[in-house]
C-alpha positions as CSV (number, residue, x, y, z in Angstrom):
1,M,-36.6,-76.0,-18.0
2,S,-40.4,-75.9,-17.7
3,Q,-41.9,-78.8,-15.9
4,R,-43.8,-81.3,-18.1
5,I,-47.4,-81.2,-17.0
6,D,-48.6,-84.5,-18.3
7,K,-45.6,-86.7,-17.4
8,P,-44.2,-87.8,-14.0
9,R,-41.0,-86.3,-12.9
10,T,-37.8,-88.1,-13.9
11,T,-34.9,-88.2,-11.5
12,A,-31.5,-89.5,-12.2
13,V,-29.7,-91.2,-9.4
14,I,-25.9,-91.2,-9.8
15,L,-24.4,-94.2,-7.9
16,A,-21.0,-93.0,-6.8
17,G,-20.2,-95.3,-4.0
18,G,-17.1,-97.0,-5.4
19,T,-13.6,-96.6,-3.6
20,G,-11.2,-96.8,-6.5
21,Q,-9.3,-99.8,-5.1
22,R,-9.4,-101.7,-8.5
23,V,-7.7,-98.8,-10.2
24,G,-5.2,-98.5,-7.5
25,L,-6.2,-95.1,-6.2
26,S,-6.3,-93.6,-2.8
27,I,-9.5,-91.6,-3.8
28,P,-12.8,-92.9,-5.2
29,K,-12.4,-93.4,-9.0
30,Q,-15.3,-91.1,-9.6
31,L,-13.2,-88.2,-8.5
32,L,-10.3,-89.1,-10.8
33,K,-9.8,-86.5,-13.5
34,I,-10.2,-87.4,-17.1
35,A,-10.0,-84.8,-19.8
36,G,-9.6,-82.1,-17.2
37,K,-12.7,-82.9,-15.1
38,A,-13.5,-85.4,-12.5
39,V,-15.1,-88.5,-13.9
40,I,-18.4,-87.8,-12.0
41,E,-18.5,-84.2,-13.4
42,H,-18.6,-85.5,-16.9
43,T,-21.5,-87.8,-15.8
44,L,-23.4,-85.1,-14.1
45,T,-23.0,-82.8,-17.1
46,T,-24.7,-85.3,-19.4
47,F,-27.7,-85.6,-17.1
48,E,-27.8,-81.8,-16.4
49,Q,-28.1,-81.1,-20.1
50,A,-30.6,-83.9,-20.8
51,D,-34.1,-82.3,-21.4
52,S,-35.8,-85.5,-20.3
53,I,-34.2,-85.3,-16.7
54,D,-35.9,-83.1,-14.1
55,D,-33.5,-83.6,-11.1
56,I,-30.5,-85.5,-9.9
57,I,-29.6,-87.2,-6.7
58,V,-26.0,-88.3,-6.0
59,L,-25.2,-91.2,-3.6
60,M,-21.6,-90.6,-2.8
61,A,-18.9,-92.7,-1.0
62,P,-19.0,-92.0,2.7
63,G,-16.6,-89.1,3.6
64,Y,-16.6,-87.6,0.2
65,V,-19.9,-85.7,0.1
66,P,-18.1,-82.3,0.4
67,D,-16.0,-83.1,-2.7
68,I,-19.2,-83.5,-4.7
69,E,-20.7,-80.4,-3.2
70,K,-17.7,-78.4,-4.4
71,I,-17.9,-79.9,-8.0
72,V,-21.7,-79.1,-8.2
73,A,-21.2,-75.5,-6.9
74,K,-18.3,-74.8,-9.2
75,A,-20.0,-76.3,-12.3
76,G,-23.3,-74.6,-11.5
77,F,-25.4,-77.8,-11.8
78,Q,-29.0,-76.7,-11.2
79,K,-30.6,-80.1,-11.3
80,V,-28.7,-81.7,-8.4
81,K,-31.0,-81.5,-5.5
82,K,-29.5,-83.9,-3.0
83,I,-26.1,-85.4,-2.3
84,I,-26.1,-88.1,0.3
85,E,-23.8,-90.8,1.5
86,G,-24.3,-94.2,0.0
87,G,-24.2,-97.5,1.8
88,S,-21.7,-100.1,2.3
89,T,-23.2,-102.2,-0.5
90,R,-25.0,-101.5,-3.8
91,N,-28.3,-102.8,-2.3
92,E,-28.0,-100.5,0.6
93,T,-27.2,-97.5,-1.6
94,T,-30.2,-98.1,-3.8
95,E,-32.4,-98.4,-0.7
96,R,-31.2,-95.0,0.6
97,A,-31.9,-93.6,-2.9
98,I,-35.4,-95.0,-2.9
99,A,-36.2,-93.5,0.5
100,A,-34.8,-90.1,-0.6
101,L,-37.0,-90.3,-3.8
102,G,-40.1,-91.0,-1.7
103,E,-39.7,-87.9,0.5
104,G,-42.4,-85.3,-0.4
105,L,-44.4,-87.5,-2.8
106,A,-48.2,-87.4,-2.4
107,D,-50.1,-90.5,-1.9
108,G,-50.4,-92.4,-5.2
109,E,-47.9,-90.2,-6.9
110,D,-45.1,-92.0,-8.9
111,R,-42.0,-90.9,-10.7
112,N,-39.4,-92.2,-13.1
113,V,-36.0,-93.0,-11.8
114,L,-32.8,-93.7,-13.7
115,F,-30.0,-95.4,-11.6
116,H,-26.6,-94.7,-13.4
117,D,-23.0,-95.6,-12.4
118,A,-21.0,-92.4,-11.8
119,V,-18.0,-94.1,-13.5
120,R,-19.7,-94.3,-16.8
121,P,-19.0,-90.7,-18.0
122,L,-19.4,-91.4,-21.8
123,L,-23.1,-91.9,-21.7
124,S,-25.1,-90.2,-24.5
125,R,-28.3,-88.3,-24.2
126,R,-29.8,-90.6,-26.7
127,V,-29.7,-93.5,-24.3
128,I,-31.1,-91.3,-21.5
129,D,-34.1,-90.2,-23.7
130,D,-34.8,-93.8,-25.0
131,C,-35.0,-95.0,-21.3
132,V,-37.5,-92.2,-20.3
133,I,-39.6,-92.9,-23.4
134,A,-39.5,-96.7,-22.6
135,L,-40.9,-95.9,-19.2
136,E,-44.1,-94.6,-20.7
137,R,-44.9,-98.2,-21.5
138,Y,-42.8,-100.4,-19.2
139,Q,-42.2,-100.4,-15.5
140,A,-38.5,-101.6,-15.7
141,V,-35.9,-100.8,-18.4
142,D,-32.3,-102.0,-18.8
143,V,-29.6,-100.8,-21.2
144,A,-27.4,-103.4,-23.0
145,I,-25.3,-104.0,-26.0
146,P,-24.6,-107.2,-28.0
147,S,-21.6,-109.2,-27.0
148,A,-18.8,-109.2,-29.7
149,D,-16.9,-111.8,-27.7
150,T,-17.7,-115.5,-27.3
151,I,-18.9,-116.1,-23.7
152,I,-17.8,-119.4,-22.1
153,V,-18.9,-121.0,-18.8
154,T,-16.2,-122.7,-16.9
155,R,-15.7,-124.9,-13.8
156,K,-12.7,-125.2,-11.7
157,H,-11.2,-128.7,-11.2
158,G,-8.9,-128.5,-8.3
159,D,-5.2,-127.7,-9.1
160,D,-5.8,-128.4,-12.9
161,G,-7.4,-125.0,-13.4
162,E,-10.6,-124.1,-15.3
163,F,-12.5,-126.1,-18.0
164,I,-15.2,-125.1,-20.3
165,T,-18.6,-126.5,-19.5
166,E,-20.8,-124.5,-21.8
167,I,-20.7,-122.0,-24.6
168,P,-24.0,-120.1,-24.8
169,D,-25.4,-118.9,-28.1
170,R,-23.8,-115.4,-28.5
171,S,-26.8,-114.1,-30.5
172,R,-28.8,-114.0,-27.4
173,L,-26.2,-112.6,-25.1
174,R,-26.0,-108.9,-24.1
175,R,-23.6,-106.9,-22.0
176,G,-25.5,-104.9,-19.4
177,Q,-24.9,-101.2,-18.9
178,T,-26.6,-98.3,-17.0
179,P,-28.7,-96.4,-16.6
180,Q,-31.3,-98.9,-15.4
181,A,-34.7,-97.2,-15.3
182,F,-37.9,-97.9,-13.3
183,K,-41.1,-96.6,-12.0
184,L,-40.3,-95.7,-8.5
185,S,-43.3,-97.8,-7.2
186,T,-41.8,-100.8,-9.0
187,I,-38.2,-100.7,-7.8
188,R,-39.5,-99.9,-4.2
189,R,-41.8,-102.9,-4.2
190,A,-39.0,-105.1,-5.5
191,Y,-36.8,-104.2,-2.6
192,E,-39.6,-104.6,-0.1
193,V,-40.0,-108.2,-1.3
194,A,-36.3,-108.7,-1.4
195,A,-36.1,-107.6,2.3
196,G,-37.8,-110.8,3.2
197,D,-35.0,-112.9,1.8
198,P,-32.3,-113.5,4.4
199,N,-29.8,-114.3,1.5
200,F,-30.7,-111.2,-0.5
201,Q,-27.6,-109.9,-2.5
202,A,-27.5,-108.2,-5.9
203,T,-25.1,-106.2,-7.9
204,D,-27.6,-104.3,-10.0
205,D,-31.2,-103.3,-9.8
206,C,-32.7,-105.0,-12.7
207,S,-31.8,-108.4,-11.2
208,V,-33.8,-107.5,-8.1
209,V,-36.9,-106.9,-10.2
210,L,-36.2,-110.1,-12.2
211,K,-36.0,-112.2,-9.1
212,Y,-38.5,-110.7,-6.8
213,L,-41.1,-109.3,-9.3
214,P,-40.9,-112.1,-12.0
215,D,-44.2,-110.8,-13.6
216,V,-42.8,-107.5,-14.4
217,P,-41.2,-107.4,-18.0
218,I,-37.8,-105.7,-18.2
219,H,-37.5,-103.9,-21.5
220,V,-34.0,-103.5,-23.0
221,V,-32.9,-100.3,-24.6
222,A,-29.9,-100.3,-26.9
223,G,-26.7,-99.0,-25.3
224,D,-23.6,-97.6,-26.8
225,E,-20.1,-99.1,-27.0
226,Y,-18.8,-95.8,-25.7
227,N,-20.8,-96.2,-22.5
228,M,-17.9,-97.9,-20.8
229,K,-17.3,-98.3,-17.1
230,V,-14.1,-97.0,-15.6
231,T,-13.1,-100.0,-13.4
232,Q,-9.6,-101.1,-14.4
233,P,-6.4,-99.0,-14.8
234,V,-6.6,-99.4,-18.6
235,D,-10.2,-97.9,-18.5
236,V,-8.8,-94.7,-17.2
237,F,-6.5,-94.4,-20.2
238,I,-9.1,-95.4,-22.8
239,A,-11.7,-93.0,-21.4
240,D,-9.2,-90.1,-21.4
241,K,-8.4,-90.8,-25.1
242,L,-12.0,-91.0,-26.1
243,F,-12.7,-87.7,-24.4
244,Q,-9.6,-86.3,-26.2
245,L,-10.8,-87.5,-29.6
246,A,-14.5,-86.8,-29.1
247,S,-15.9,-83.8,-30.9
248,T,-19.2,-82.1,-30.3
249,A,-21.9,-81.4,-32.7
250,A,-22.3,-77.7,-33.5
251,P,-24.8,-75.8,-31.4
252,E,-28.2,-74.7,-32.9
253,Q,-28.0,-71.6,-34.9
254,N,-29.6,-68.5,-33.5
255,G,-32.2,-66.5,-35.3
256,E,-31.2,-63.3,-37.2
257,E,-32.5,-61.0,-34.5
258,A,-30.8,-63.0,-31.7
259,Y,-27.4,-62.7,-33.5
260,R,-28.0,-58.9,-33.5
261,Q,-28.9,-58.8,-29.8
262,L,-25.9,-60.9,-28.8
263,L,-23.3,-59.2,-31.0
264,T,-24.2,-55.6,-31.0
265,G,-21.6,-53.7,-28.9
266,R,-19.4,-56.7,-28.7
267,T,-15.7,-56.6,-29.7
268,I,-14.2,-59.5,-31.8
269,V,-10.5,-59.7,-32.7
270,V,-9.9,-62.2,-35.5
271,F,-6.3,-63.2,-36.4
272,G,-6.1,-64.6,-39.8
273,G,-8.9,-62.3,-40.9
274,S,-7.5,-61.5,-44.3
275,Y,-9.2,-64.2,-46.2
276,G,-11.0,-67.6,-46.0
277,I,-12.7,-68.5,-42.7
278,G,-11.3,-65.6,-40.8
279,K,-12.5,-63.1,-43.3
280,D,-16.0,-64.6,-43.4
281,I,-16.3,-64.6,-39.6
282,S,-15.3,-61.0,-39.5
283,E,-17.9,-59.9,-42.2
284,L,-20.6,-62.0,-40.6
285,A,-20.1,-60.6,-37.1
286,E,-19.8,-57.1,-38.3
287,S,-23.1,-57.5,-40.2
288,Y,-24.8,-58.3,-36.8
289,G,-23.3,-55.2,-35.1
290,A,-20.1,-56.3,-33.6
291,K,-17.0,-54.2,-33.7
292,V,-14.5,-56.5,-35.5
293,Y,-10.7,-56.2,-35.9
294,A,-9.8,-58.5,-38.8
295,L,-6.1,-58.8,-38.7
296,G,-3.8,-60.5,-41.3
297,R,-0.5,-60.3,-42.9
298,S,-1.7,-59.2,-46.2
299,T,-4.3,-56.6,-45.0
300,T,-3.2,-55.1,-41.7
301,G,0.4,-56.3,-41.8
302,T,-0.1,-58.3,-38.6
303,H,2.2,-61.3,-38.2
304,V,0.7,-63.7,-35.7
305,E,4.2,-65.3,-35.1
306,N,5.3,-61.8,-33.7
307,P,4.3,-61.6,-30.0
308,E,4.7,-57.8,-30.0
309,E,2.4,-57.4,-33.0
310,V,-0.2,-59.7,-31.3
311,D,0.0,-57.6,-28.1
312,D,-0.3,-54.3,-30.1
313,A,-3.4,-55.6,-32.0
314,L,-5.2,-56.5,-28.8
315,S,-4.1,-53.3,-27.0
316,K,-5.5,-51.2,-29.8
317,A,-8.9,-53.0,-29.9
318,Y,-9.2,-52.7,-26.2
319,A,-8.2,-49.0,-26.2
320,E,-10.8,-48.1,-28.8
321,T,-13.7,-50.1,-27.7
322,G,-13.1,-50.7,-23.9
323,R,-13.6,-54.4,-24.2
324,I,-12.7,-57.7,-26.0
325,D,-15.3,-60.3,-26.0
326,Y,-14.0,-62.9,-28.4
327,V,-10.6,-63.7,-29.8
328,V,-10.5,-66.0,-32.9
329,N,-7.4,-67.4,-34.5
330,T,-7.7,-68.9,-38.0
331,A,-4.2,-68.1,-39.1
332,G,-2.1,-71.1,-40.2
333,V,0.3,-72.5,-42.8
334,L,0.2,-75.8,-44.6
335,R,3.5,-77.2,-45.6
336,I,3.6,-80.7,-47.2
337,G,6.7,-82.7,-47.6
338,K,9.0,-85.3,-46.0
339,L,10.4,-84.1,-42.8
340,A,14.0,-85.3,-43.5
341,E,13.9,-83.2,-46.7
342,T,12.4,-80.0,-45.0
343,D,14.7,-77.1,-44.3
344,N,15.0,-75.4,-41.0
345,A,13.2,-72.2,-42.2
346,T,10.0,-74.2,-43.2
347,I,10.0,-76.1,-39.9
348,E,10.5,-72.8,-37.9
349,E,7.7,-71.1,-39.8
350,A,5.3,-73.9,-39.3
351,L,6.0,-74.1,-35.6
352,K,5.8,-70.3,-35.1
353,V,2.6,-69.8,-37.0
354,N,0.7,-73.0,-36.2
355,Y,1.8,-73.5,-32.6
356,L,3.6,-70.6,-31.0
357,A,1.2,-68.0,-32.4
358,P,-1.9,-69.5,-30.8
359,V,-0.1,-69.9,-27.5
360,Q,1.0,-66.3,-27.6
361,I,-2.5,-65.1,-28.7
362,A,-4.0,-67.1,-25.8
363,R,-1.6,-65.6,-23.3
364,S,-2.2,-62.1,-24.5
365,S,-5.9,-62.5,-24.6
366,Y,-6.3,-63.7,-21.1
367,K,-6.5,-60.4,-19.2
368,Y,-9.1,-59.0,-21.7
369,L,-11.3,-62.1,-21.9
370,S,-11.3,-62.4,-18.1
371,E,-12.9,-59.1,-17.9
372,T,-15.8,-60.0,-20.2
373,K,-16.0,-63.7,-19.4
374,G,-15.4,-64.2,-23.1
375,Q,-14.1,-66.9,-25.4
376,L,-11.1,-67.9,-27.3
377,L,-11.7,-69.9,-30.4
378,L,-9.0,-72.0,-32.1
379,Y,-9.0,-74.3,-35.1
380,T,-7.7,-77.7,-35.8
381,S,-7.9,-80.2,-38.6
382,S,-9.3,-83.6,-39.1
383,S,-5.7,-84.8,-39.5
384,Y,-5.2,-84.2,-35.7
385,T,-6.6,-87.6,-34.9
386,R,-3.8,-89.3,-36.8
387,G,-0.7,-87.9,-38.5
388,R,0.3,-89.2,-41.8
389,A,3.2,-89.1,-44.2
390,E,4.3,-85.7,-45.4
391,Y,2.0,-83.9,-43.0
392,S,4.0,-84.3,-39.8
393,L,4.3,-80.6,-39.1
394,Y,0.8,-79.7,-39.9
395,S,-0.8,-82.7,-38.2
396,S,1.3,-82.5,-35.0
397,T,0.6,-78.7,-34.6
398,K,-3.1,-79.2,-35.2
399,A,-3.1,-81.9,-32.5
400,A,-1.5,-79.4,-30.2
401,M,-4.5,-77.1,-30.8
402,V,-6.8,-79.7,-29.3
403,N,-4.7,-80.3,-26.3
404,L,-4.3,-76.5,-25.8
405,T,-8.0,-76.0,-26.0
406,Q,-8.8,-78.7,-23.4
407,A,-6.0,-77.6,-21.1
408,L,-6.9,-73.9,-21.1
409,S,-10.7,-74.5,-20.8
410,D,-9.9,-76.3,-17.5
411,E,-7.2,-73.7,-16.5
412,W,-9.4,-70.7,-17.2
413,A,-12.8,-72.1,-16.1
414,G,-12.5,-70.3,-12.7
415,D,-12.2,-67.0,-14.6
416,G,-15.2,-67.6,-16.7
417,I,-13.3,-67.8,-20.0
418,R,-14.5,-70.3,-22.5
419,V,-12.1,-72.0,-24.9
420,N,-13.2,-74.1,-27.9
421,C,-11.7,-75.5,-31.1
422,I,-13.4,-75.8,-34.6
423,N,-12.6,-78.9,-36.5
424,P,-13.7,-78.3,-40.2
425,E,-14.1,-81.0,-42.8
426,R,-12.1,-80.2,-46.0
427,T,-12.9,-76.6,-46.6
428,A,-12.6,-74.4,-49.7
429,T,-10.1,-71.9,-48.5
430,P,-7.2,-70.1,-50.4
431,M,-4.7,-72.1,-48.2
432,R,-6.2,-75.4,-49.4
433,T,-6.4,-74.3,-53.0
434,K,-2.8,-73.3,-52.9
435,A,-1.8,-76.8,-51.5
436,F,-4.1,-79.0,-53.7
437,G,-5.4,-76.8,-56.6
438,Q,-9.0,-76.8,-57.7
439,E,-11.1,-79.7,-56.5
440,P,-14.5,-81.0,-57.6
441,A,-17.4,-78.7,-56.9
442,G,-19.4,-79.8,-53.9
443,S,-16.6,-81.9,-52.5
444,L,-15.7,-79.1,-49.9
445,L,-17.3,-77.2,-47.2
446,S,-17.6,-73.6,-47.8
447,S,-15.8,-71.2,-45.6
448,E,-19.1,-69.3,-45.0
449,A,-20.6,-72.4,-43.5
450,V,-17.6,-72.8,-41.1
451,A,-17.8,-69.1,-40.3
452,R,-21.5,-69.5,-39.4
453,T,-20.8,-72.4,-37.0
454,S,-17.9,-70.5,-35.5
455,L,-20.2,-67.6,-34.7
456,D,-22.7,-70.1,-33.1
457,V,-19.9,-71.5,-31.0
458,L,-18.8,-68.0,-29.9
459,L,-22.3,-67.3,-28.8
460,S,-22.8,-70.6,-26.9
461,E,-21.8,-71.6,-23.3
462,L,-19.6,-74.5,-24.6
463,T,-16.1,-74.7,-23.4
464,G,-13.4,-77.3,-23.8
465,H,-15.0,-78.8,-26.9
466,V,-13.9,-79.7,-30.3
467,I,-16.7,-78.9,-32.7
468,D,-17.0,-80.8,-35.9
469,V,-18.3,-79.0,-38.9
470,R,-19.2,-81.4,-41.7
471,Q,-21.3,-81.2,-44.8
472,Q,-23.5,-83.9,-43.3
473,D,-23.2,-83.5,-39.5
474,P,-24.1,-86.8,-37.7
475,T,-26.4,-85.3,-35.1
476,A,-29.1,-88.1,-35.0
477,S,-27.4,-89.6,-32.0
478,A,-27.6,-86.7,-29.6
479,G,-25.0,-85.9,-27.1
480,Q,-21.5,-87.3,-26.6
481,A,-21.8,-90.3,-28.7
482,S,-22.2,-88.3,-31.9
483,G,-18.9,-86.8,-31.1
484,F,-17.2,-90.1,-30.9
485,D,-18.7,-91.1,-34.2
486,A,-17.5,-87.9,-35.7
487,A,-14.0,-88.6,-34.4
488,L,-14.1,-92.1,-35.9
489,A,-15.4,-90.7,-39.2
490,S,-12.5,-88.3,-39.1
491,V,-9.9,-91.1,-38.6
492,L,-11.5,-93.3,-41.3
493,D,-12.8,-91.0,-43.9
494,R,-11.0,-87.7,-43.8
495,Q,-7.3,-88.5,-43.7
496,D,-6.5,-85.9,-46.3
497,G,-8.7,-83.2,-44.7
498,V,-7.2,-79.8,-44.0
499,A,-9.0,-76.6,-43.1
């Protein structure tokens, strides 16, 4: 990223000094894996991808710096410039960060600094950007959200326990989050003044500014409910589920010439390419110069539920072109009905086509995609977030596609293979028309729109993501939060959605 000439550099300081004792772990909680990656890797990814961040410093728990070095090297984070040991207290860790930030600065030079808890992995880029923008006007910035709960103040009375002494006005109460953002000169000065206090102790940095630089106003930026801190055992479970349900906004579309440059000479194998989304992907990719093998039961006689036919199709494509860059599976069947009244043949068909076939396609594609560092693209449905009556087979197999995507993206990361999953809103496809008949014009996505987004995902560096495709994509809140909003919308608004 090019350096911004007219603005000070902005450094994210990731505070990762926790030990994990409250979650009952023998390792620091920031190294705990959630959704296939260490908590701190999710956090670092968000800052790495934020355009408003120039570089990153990590303050890690003593003895675990090599673990972070390995994560940074494997993930290829370019913005992480320093990984140093934190102190025994939050205060000492911040002081070490301030010292590191001051190295190499010219006299009178200042910079922006954002202190963020490593164990808040669900931070959105919107919050990061808002903090950086606020620093153009203010010297200190906090992030907070309104309190949904009534807060009470208590006092303990001997063996009788606690009693309420005050109930503050909830409308004025906020729950603090991170990042906390400062001009480096401001937070340095606050700690210099605090050093003269023999009783100095603080659990966050805004409180240091508030107490020791009372004339400096601390601006508050709106946080996110999703920006939770992984502290208690239940937080691990909640964060993991949020990542599982989160979907990502579609990547920006490339220009026409870029499509041609990226696809000319590439080989794409599309299972389910006879009609609908698969057919549109095939035609679109072919128009940009890709060699496409569009395979389907009604056109090429390819049955995805037959492992031998899958192997043969991939072998043929490889033999003829010498490479396979992308494998796409849009094949699926939709069978609606009460499970107790469903015959064995229908159950077997749904499992073979909707679950076992993608598994076999993935397994057979591995050796080809590992050569090209290519991508496997699968498809789910909005019903994966919550199964409902008479859709048990379809919903459960589509949920399996999300888990398969997330598992394989982690399993194959070392081989350079990307794995993603498209989650279309209700889409006008022959399969849907067969199940539901003709529906009002304009109420469904076009299969062409889903195909275009699918192509964008194939050409992106995304991996392990569920990409929502909606008629009105909620991209205003950039980053991870938009995905959680989309997942929520999926649960609330699209219970009957099938691709």
